[in-house]
C-alpha positions, 0 to 999 in steps of 0.5 A: 349946726349939726354935730357930725363926726363922720361915724355911724353908731354901731348897732348891736346884732347879737345878744349874749346868753348865759355866763357872766355877760348874759343879756349884753348886746354886741356888734359882731362881724364874724360867726367865729366864737369870741372871747371877752375879758371879764375880770381875771378871765376870758368868757367865750361865746359861740354863735347859734342859728337862733334869734332871741325871744326878748330881742327878736332882731338879734342873733343869740350867742351862748356862753361856751366856757371860760379861759384864764386871761 
């Protein structure tokens, strides 16, 4: 008997570069900048047109700035 929940695993499509989340992989559905809560602030990452050298199938999103949460 297989354990099927009906949901497929979410596959990362971007890797974050720079800032507090450097190297983290995420699945992003839009090309708009994203803000991710980190401790007491929000780290903002923006998309680039580059593919990563370490993970060649993932797009690179770079750290842009921090905002207060």
